LOLOLO-606282 format. One record per residue (C-alpha): x, z, y. Coordinates in steps of 0.02 Angstrom, whole numbers, plus 32768, in hexadecimal, padded with zeros to 4 digits. Last residue first. Example, Ala and Ser with C-alpha at 12.3 -4.5 7.8 and 13.67 -1.06 7.14 Angstrom:
! residues 2
82AC81657FCB 826781867F1F 
This chain:
! residues 111
4DA5EF0C444D 4D1CEEF944CE 4D20EE3B44C6 4CF2EE47440E 4C54EEAA4436 4C17EE1E44A9 4C2DED974424 4CC1ED224427 4CA6EC67441F 4D36EC1943C3 4D6FEB734406 4E1AEB8843B5 4E85EAF343EA 4E18EAD54484 4E2EEB7C44DE 4DAEEC0844CA 4E1DEC62444C 4EA2EC7244D3 4E26ECC4454A 4DFDED4844C7 4EB6ED6144A3 4ED9ED7B455D 4E47EDF34573 4E83EE5C44E0 4F37EE51451E 4EFBEEA445BE 4EFDEF46455D 4FBAEF54456A 4FB4EF384626 4F3BEFC9463E 4F9BF03745C5 503EF0114620 4FEFF03846C8 4FB7F0E24688 5061F1044638 50BEF0E346DE 5147F06646B5 51FEF07F4686 51F9F10545FF 5153F0C245BE 51A4F01745AF 5229F0504534 51AFF0A844C2 513AF01144C9 51C9EF9B449F 51ECEFFE4401 5138EFEC43CA 5132EF3343F8 51D3EF07439C 51A3EF6642FE 50F3EF1E4307 5138EE6D430E 51A6EE8F4278 510DEECA4219 50ACEE30424E 5136EDBF420A 514BEE224166 5093EE2D4134 508AED8340DE 5122EDB44078 50BAEE3E4026 5045EDBD3FD9 50D7ED603F8D 511EEE033F48 5076EE373EFF 5068ED903EA5 5115EDA53E58 50F3EE5D3E2E 5051EE383DD0 4FB3EE703E2C 4F87EF283E38 4EEEEF633DDA 4E67EFB23E45 4E60F0703E48 4E2AF0743EFF 4E80F11D3F12 4F29F0CA3EF3 4F0BF0513F82 4EDBF0E03FF7 4F74F1443FC8 4FE2F0AB3FE5 4F90F086408D 4FA0F13A40C9 5058F13A4098 5074F09440F3 5020F0D74191 5091F170418A 5129F1014172 50F4F09F420D 50E9F13D4277 518DF17D4231 51E3F0DA4263 5197F0DA4312 51D2F18C4332 527DF16242E9 528EF0CB435C 5258F13243F2 52E6F1AB43C9 52C0F25A4402 52F7F2D0448C 52D9F256451B 5357F27445A6 5325F28B465D 535FF3414663 52F0F36645CD 526EF2E345A6 51E7F3024522 5161F31F45A7 5187F27245F1 5168F2214548 50C9F2844530 
């Protein structure tokens, strides 16, 4: 899709904006889902502390999503997908090391 969006070698959209709208869409779905649950919200101070726990992963996702747009312009998309999915194998091997010693089940190795 990225190659199809190119005109004379230039991408007609901002990868940052595409990533931002994707994350805003996920946020909107999450808010609607939370409101549909009809559970009472915690007090604002408690909610703020809980929300702070999500800041580091959110920043990581911003970096990774923007990196993916950059990489797909440089690397063949098929090769990028293959390398991207190797992270599952790497994380599984990492969990087998002494600090974690978690035994992963067969379905967990598959992603």
